[in-house]
C-alpha positions in Angstrom: 0.0 0.0 0.0 1.4 3.4 -1.0 0.6 6.2 1.4 -0.1 9.7 0.1 -0.3 12.7 2.4 -2.5 15.5 1.1 -1.9 18.8 2.8 -4.9 21.0 2.6 -8.6 20.3 2.2 -9.7 23.4 0.3 -12.1 23.8 -2.6 -10.0 21.9 -5.2 -9.0 19.0 -3.0 -12.0 16.7 -3.4 -11.5 15.4 -6.9 -7.8 14.6 -6.2 -8.7 12.7 -3.0 -11.5 10.7 -4.5 -9.5 9.8 -7.6 -6.6 8.5 -5.5 -8.9 6.6 -3.2 -10.4 4.9 -6.2 -7.0 3.5 -7.1 -6.1 0.1 -5.7 -3.1 0.0 -3.5 -3.2 3.7 -2.5 -4.1 5.0 0.9 -4.7 8.7 1.4 -4.3 10.8 4.6 -5.8 14.3 4.3 -4.3 16.7 6.8 -6.0 20.1 7.5 -6.1 22.6 10.3 -9.9 21.9 10.3 -10.2 18.2 10.6 -13.9 18.2 9.7 -13.0 19.4 6.2 -10.6 16.5 5.8 -13.3 14.0 7.0 -15.7 15.2 4.4 -13.2 14.4 1.7 -12.4 10.8 2.8 -16.0 10.0 3.6 -15.2 7.0 5.8 -13.3 5.3 2.9 -11.4 2.3 4.3 -8.2 3.6 2.7 -8.7 7.2 3.8 -7.8 9.0 7.0 -8.3 12.6 8.2 -5.9 14.3 10.5 -5.8 17.7 12.2 -2.6 19.4 11.4 -1.3 22.9 11.8 1.4 23.3 9.1 3.1 26.0 11.2 4.0 23.2 13.7 7.1 21.9 12.1 7.5 18.9 14.3 3.9 17.7 13.6 4.4 18.4 9.9 7.6 16.5 9.8 6.0 13.5 11.5 3.1 13.5 9.0 5.4 13.7 6.0 7.6 10.9 7.5 4.7 8.5 7.4 4.0 9.1 3.7 5.6 7.9 0.4 4.5 11.0 -1.5 3.2 14.4 -0.4 0.7 16.5 -2.3 0.7 20.1 -1.1 -2.5 22.0 -1.9 -1.4 24.6 0.7 -0.9 28.3 -0.2 2.4 28.5 -2.1 4.2 30.2 0.8 4.3 26.9 2.6 5.6 24.8 -0.3 9.3 25.5 0.4 9.1 24.3 4.0 7.2 21.2 2.8 9.8 20.6 0.1 12.7 20.8 2.5 11.1 18.3 4.8 10.4 16.0 1.8 14.0 16.3 0.8 15.2 15.5 4.3 12.9 12.5 4.7 13.2 11.2 1.1 9.6 11.7 0.0 8.3 12.6 -3.5 6.3 15.9 -3.8 3.5 17.1 -6.0 2.1 20.7 -6.1 -0.1 22.7 -8.5 1.8 25.9 -7.9 4.4 27.8 -9.9 8.0 26.9 -9.4 9.6 29.7 -7.4 13.4 30.3 -7.6 13.8 28.8 -4.1 12.1 25.6 -5.2 14.2 25.5 -8.4 17.3 25.8 -6.4 16.6 22.4 -4.8 16.8 20.6 -8.1 20.3 19.0 -7.7 19.6 17.9 -4.2 16.3 16.4 -5.2 18.1 14.5 -8.1 20.8 13.3 -5.7 18.2 11.8 -3.4 16.5 10.1 -6.4 13.2 12.0 -5.8 10.6 13.6 -8.0 9.3 17.1 -7.1 6.6 17.8 -9.7 5.1 21.3 -9.6 2.7 23.3 -11.9 0.6 20.2 -12.4 -2.9 21.8 -12.3 -4.8 23.8 -14.8 -3.0 27.1 -15.3 -0.2 26.1 -14.7 -0.6 22.5 -15.7 -3.0 21.5 -18.5 -1.9 24.6 -20.4 1.8 23.5 -20.3 1.0 19.9 -21.2 -1.3 20.6 -24.1 1.1 23.2 -25.5 4.1 21.0 -25.2 2.4 18.2 -27.1 2.0 20.4 -30.1 5.4 22.2 -29.7 7.4 18.9 -29.4 5.6 17.4 -32.4 6.3 20.5 -34.5 10.0 20.5 -33.5 10.3 16.8 -34.2 9.1 17.4 -37.7 11.7 20.1 -38.3 9.2 23.0 -37.8 9.5 26.3 -36.0 6.7 27.7 -33.8 6.7 31.4 -35.0 3.7 32.5 -33.0 2.2 31.1 -29.8 -0.6 32.4 -27.6 -2.2 30.7 -24.7 -5.3 32.0 -22.9 -7.3 30.7 -20.0 -10.3 31.7 -17.9 -12.3 30.4 -15.0 -15.8 31.8 -15.4 -19.5 31.2 -14.7 -21.1 29.2 -17.5 -23.2 31.3 -19.9 -26.5 30.3 -18.1 -25.0 31.1 -14.7 -23.5 34.5 -15.9 -26.4 36.3 -14.2 -24.9 39.1 -12.0 -23.8 42.5 -13.2 -20.1 41.8 -12.7 -20.3 38.7 -15.0 -18.0 36.8 -12.7 -18.3 34.3 -9.8 -15.7 32.9 -7.4 -14.9 29.2 -7.0 -12.4 30.2 -4.3 -11.3 33.3 -2.3 -11.6 36.5 -4.3 -8.5 38.2 -2.9 -6.0 36.4 -5.1 -8.1 37.1 -8.2 -8.3 40.8 -7.4 -4.6 41.1 -6.7 -3.8 39.4 -10.0 -5.7 42.1 -11.8 -3.0 44.6 -10.8 0.1 42.6 -11.8 2.4 44.0 -14.4 2.7 41.9 -17.6 5.3 41.4 -20.3 5.0 39.6 -23.6 6.4 39.4 -27.1 4.5 40.4 -30.2 5.8 40.5 -33.8 9.4 40.3 -32.5 8.9 43.2 -30.1 8.8 43.1 -26.3 5.7 44.8 -24.8 5.6 45.8 -21.1 2.4 46.6 -19.3 2.5 48.3 -15.9 0.1 46.9 -13.3 -2.0 50.0 -13.2 -2.6 49.6 -17.0 -3.2 45.9 -17.1 -7.0 45.9 -17.5 -6.8 48.7 -20.1 -4.6 46.4 -22.3 -7.4 44.1 -23.4 -8.9 42.9 -26.7 -12.3 41.6 -27.8 -12.3 37.8 -28.0 -15.5 36.1 -29.4 -15.6 32.4 -28.8 -17.8 30.3 -31.1 -20.6 28.7 -29.3 -20.0 30.6 -26.0 -20.4 34.3 -26.7 -18.4 37.5 -26.4 -15.3 37.6 -24.2 -12.2 39.8 -23.8 -8.5 39.0 -23.2 -5.8 40.7 -21.3 -2.1 39.8 -20.6 -1.1 37.4 -17.8 2.1 38.2 -16.1 5.5 37.3 -17.6 5.0 35.5 -20.9 8.7 35.8 -21.8 9.7 33.2 -19.2 7.9 30.6 -21.2 10.2 31.0 -24.2 12.8 29.0 -22.3 10.3 26.7 -20.6 8.8 25.7 -23.9 12.0 25.9 -26.0 10.5 28.5 -28.2 13.5 30.7 -28.9 12.3 31.1 -32.5 8.9 32.5 -31.6 8.2 36.1 -32.7 5.0 36.2 -30.7 4.8 34.7 -27.2 1.7 35.7 -25.2 -0.2 34.3 -22.3 -3.6 35.9 -21.4 -6.6 35.8 -19.1 -10.1 35.4 -20.5 -13.1 37.3 -19.0 -16.6 38.1 -20.3 -16.9 41.2 -22.4 -17.1 44.4 -20.3 -15.1 43.0 -17.4 -11.9 45.0 -17.9 -13.3 48.5 -18.2 -15.3 48.3 -15.0 -12.6 46.6 -12.9 -10.1 49.2 -14.2 -12.3 52.0 -13.0 -12.7 50.3 -9.6 -8.9 50.2 -9.3 -8.8 53.9 -10.2 -11.3 54.7 -7.5 -9.1 53.0 -4.9 -11.3 50.0 -4.2 -8.3 47.6 -4.7 -6.1 49.6 -2.3 -4.3 47.4 0.2 -3.2 50.2 2.5 -4.3 49.7 6.0 -7.0 52.1 7.1 -9.3 52.6 10.1 -12.6 51.3 8.8 -14.3 50.5 12.1 -17.9 51.5 12.1 -17.9 52.5 8.5 -20.2 51.5 5.7 -19.3 50.9 2.0 -21.1 54.1 1.1 -19.0 56.1 3.5 -15.8 54.4 2.3 -16.6 55.1 -1.4 -17.6 58.7 -0.5 -14.2 59.1 1.2 -12.4 57.6 -1.8 -14.2 60.1 -4.1 -13.0 63.0 -2.0 -15.5 63.2 0.8 -18.8 63.2 -1.0 -22.0 62.2 0.7 -23.7 60.8 -2.4 -21.1 58.6 -4.2 -23.7 57.3 -6.7 -24.5 60.8 -8.0 -20.8 61.7 -8.0 -20.0 58.6 -10.2 -23.0 59.3 -12.5 -21.6 62.8 -13.0 -18.2 61.4 -13.7 -19.0 58.4 -16.0 -22.7 58.9 -17.0 -25.8 57.2 -15.6 -25.5 54.3 -18.2 -22.0 53.3 -17.3 -22.0 49.6 -16.3 -19.9 50.5 -13.3 -22.9 52.1 -11.6 -25.0 48.9 -11.7 -22.0 46.8 -10.5 -21.3 49.0 -7.5 -25.0 49.1 -6.7 -25.1 45.3 -6.8 -22.1 45.2 -4.4 -23.8 47.5 -1.9 -21.7 50.6 -2.3 -24.6 53.1 -2.5 -26.3 52.1 0.7 -25.2 51.8 4.3 -23.8 48.3 4.0 -21.6 47.8 7.1 -18.0 46.9 6.6 -17.2 43.7 8.5 -15.3 43.7 11.8 -11.6 43.5 11.5 -11.5 44.6 7.8 -9.0 47.4 7.4 -8.3 47.8 3.7 -10.6 48.8 0.8 -9.5 45.7 -1.0 -10.7 43.4 1.8 -14.0 45.3 2.0 -14.5 44.6 -1.7 -13.5 41.0 -1.2 -16.1 40.6 1.6 -18.9 41.8 -0.6 -17.8 39.8 -3.6 -17.5 36.6 -1.6 -21.0 37.1 -0.2 -22.7 38.1 -3.5 -20.8 36.4 -6.2 -20.9 32.7 -5.3 -22.3 29.9 -7.4 -25.9 29.1 -6.4 -26.9 25.5 -6.0 -27.2 23.8 -9.3 -25.1 26.4 -11.2 -22.1 25.5 -13.2 -18.7 27.1 -13.6 -16.8 26.9 -16.8 -13.1 26.7 -17.8 -11.9 27.9 -21.2 -8.4 27.1 -22.4 -7.3 28.3 -25.8 -3.9 27.9 -27.6 -3.0 29.4 -31.0 0.1 28.3 -32.9 1.6 29.4 -36.2 4.1 26.8 -37.3 6.5 27.0 -40.2 7.8 23.8 -41.7 9.9 23.8 -44.9 8.8 27.3 -45.7 5.1 26.4 -45.3 3.1 27.9 -42.5 0.0 26.3 -40.8 -2.1 27.4 -37.9 -3.1 25.0 -35.1 -5.7 25.8 -32.5 -6.2 23.9 -29.2 -9.4 24.3 -27.2 -10.7 22.9 -24.0 -14.1 23.9 -22.5 -15.0 22.2 -19.3 -18.1 22.7 -17.3 -18.7 22.0 -13.6 -21.1 19.3 -12.4 -24.3 20.7 -10.9 -24.3 19.6 -7.3 -20.9 18.1 -7.8 -17.3 19.2 -8.4 -16.6 22.5 -10.1 -14.7 22.6 -13.4 -12.0 24.5 -11.6 -11.7 21.8 -8.9 -11.5 19.0 -11.5 -9.1 20.7 -13.9 -6.7 21.7 -11.1 -6.9 18.6 -9.0 -7.1 15.7 -11.5 -3.8 16.4 -13.2 -2.1 16.3 -9.8 -3.9 13.2 -8.8 -3.0 11.4 -12.0 0.7 12.4 -11.8 0.7 11.2 -8.2 -0.5 7.8 -9.2 2.0 7.6 -12.1 4.9 8.5 -9.8 3.9 5.9 -7.3 3.7 3.3 -10.1 7.1 4.3 -11.4 5.6 5.4 -14.7 7.0 8.9 -14.1 10.6 8.4 -13.2 12.2 11.8 -13.9 14.2 13.0 -10.9 14.6 16.6 -9.7 12.3 19.6 -9.7 10.0 19.5 -12.7 7.1 21.2 -14.4 5.0 19.0 -16.7 6.8 19.9 -19.9 8.4 16.6 -20.7 6.6 14.0 -22.8 7.2 11.4 -20.1 4.8 13.5 -17.9 2.4 15.2 -20.3 1.5 12.2 -22.5 0.2 9.8 -19.8 -1.4 12.6 -17.8 -3.3 14.0 -20.9 -4.3 10.5 -21.9 -5.8 9.8 -18.6 -7.5 13.2 -18.5 -9.2 12.2 -21.8 -10.4 9.0 -20.2 -12.0 11.2 -17.5 -13.7 13.4 -20.1 -11.3 16.4 -19.9 -10.1 16.8 -23.5 -8.0 19.4 -25.3 -9.1 19.3 -28.9 -6.7 20.2 -31.7 -7.6 21.7 -35.0 -5.3 22.4 -38.0 -6.6 25.5 -39.8 
């Protein structure tokens, strides 16, 4: 019996835990600060256990890792390095869905020397995006081709029928990370030229993106695309772009909210304040923020309806202990922008390639559209968790044998993982145009 320790019992953990418990010869221990969350995941399965664990308690964490053959860390990324060091010390394999930070990369030689596999970025984005892109890229290079243009776009959204609030967005996990990502700077390559976008201009650097069968969307850059030139071996590419997909109209309103100061992370005394008072202060001390915004943007600006939906024009109290405008916004979004029972989320992943072989260019599109299961797992949970679960099984079965710190950009990883995802109904379709 192989023993897998899963650290964290959050919103994406269930598909991973259930997949592994369905595999013969694998036992799963789910460790969480709140043990009841872990119990709900294992559901009295004979090969499942739930443990209470505070990952800040290094001795307890070390003991739990020592009892496992492989550790899956679904914790916030800030904890991964400590988990990795303990796995290295104790000789345990590690799987995460998070980006490889420089500190993790620096462990590569030690991990190889111990004969271990530390597989990171094995979720959705990063994860399925890497694997589906590399399958096309490696095939093109093997045929003597050059990938001259590459773009990759991904979005986690409400499905069209569940897209029923003024902000055209719903959260399948905590809003704070989503909001902070909307202020990140970005850099990409287009037509051989490097384009840099400062964080404050990110949401004003967007383009319309109609998607057949789904509707109107828009696209904006996602962080550092240039890093993937080396990751994907695309030194020849004249265009290298990674982007985020949202419903049309998203970027303009969120950019205006940033301009108004609603995304500000500076600590303020908000005790006893309401959202109306906060917005009035941000607008320079006005008593009627709705009228002030109508005068600034016009009564038909979609921002007005969105802020009204969030409660900024009435005396909505700001929660106790909240001390930044960003967290006040997060509180309202978390309360008002959740999926209702029976509603589905949607994942859209799109790649576009332009490949030159023997002087002839062809275009290749890849597309994955995945919907959540009403009353079951979300599309976000399935597409993040199942790649990690499949990779975990393959490592335990010695079918992934690469040693060191890896992302899933090698055929020995991406081929079997993508093949198993297809068996589970998660398919990236390719089309030559």
